[in-house]
N, C-alpha and C positions, 0 to 999 in steps of 0.2 A: 141533779144535786147542785146545791149552791154552797160555796165556802165563803165565810166571812172572817176577816182578820182585822181586829181593832188595834189602834195605837193612840198614844197621846195622853194617857192618864198620868197621874202623879200627885204630888203634894203641892198645895197652893194656899196662900193666906186668904182669909176672908176679904172679899172685895176684889180678889184677883180674877184672872181669866185663864181658861184652858181651851184647847181645840182638840176634839177627838176626831179620828179618821177611821173609816171602815172601808176596806178594799174587798170588793165582791169578785168572785170568779166562779167558773162552772157554767151552769145553765141559766145565765142571768137574763136571758130573753123571757123567761117565765115569771120574772119578778114584777108584781104589780105595785108594791109599796115597800119602802124601807123605813126602819125606825130605830130609835134608841130607847131601851128600857133600862131601869136601874133597880137595884135591890140593896137596901140598907140593912144592917144587922137587926134582926128581930122584926123586920117589916116585910110586907108583901112586895113582890115585884110590881113595878108600875111602869106604864108607858109614859115616857118623857116627851117625845116628839116623833112625828112621822111625816113622810113625804111620799106622795104617789108618783107614778111614772109621768103623770101630767103636770107635776109640780105643785099640787095642792098640799098644804102643810097644816098640821094641827099640833097643839102643845097642851101639856098639862097646865092647869091654872097656876101651879106653884112656880113655873118657870117662864111664863109669858112675860115678854119684855126683857128677859135676861138671856135666854138661850135662842139660838137660831140654827135650824137644820137646813142643809143645802146639799146639792149633789152635782157631781161633775160626771156627766154621762160618758165623756170621752175616756175618762180614767176609771169608770165603774167604781166610783168612790163616793161615799156619803160622809158629810162632816157634821159635827155638832159643836158650834161655837158657844162657849159658856162664859158669860160675863157676870160681874157682880156676884161672885160665888159666895155661898153661905155655908156654915158648918152643916146645916141640914141637907145640903147637896151631897154630902159624903156618902158614897155607895160604890158598888161594882156596877159599871155601865156595860150593857150588852148591845151590840149591833144586831138587828133582826131584819128578816126579809119575809115578805108574804107573797104567795102566789094567788091568793084569793082571800077568803075569810079566815082570819087566824094567822098567827105568826109561825111560819113553817121552818125557818132556819135561824139559828142563833150562833153568835160568835162565842169566843171563850171568855170574854169579859175583860175589862180593864178597870183597875182601881182608881177612884178619884177621892182624894182626901183633902178636905178644906179645914185647916187648923192653923192657929197662930203658934 
């Protein structure tokens, strides 16, 4: 089992920045990739960014150039740096981990609200 705990959400004005953190614990040796998903009210959950154990990253088109995913293996922590935030980025953000195909573990979620 893997436990994921997110932190760093909050309220920010349009154009602002936030950094989300996700600390992983448990059977982390089994993790192949970690990611951040988000779900806005009335919308489907979507993958925002992901990073593999080898460091390969991918991003949703809507956040390319604005968001950066990174990991600190020594701390078992993944980060999502979000810049130039827009109101449409408002959502609950979930840290996720995959052992293979599909996302096997989910954190409890952290709210990000972009509003003036």
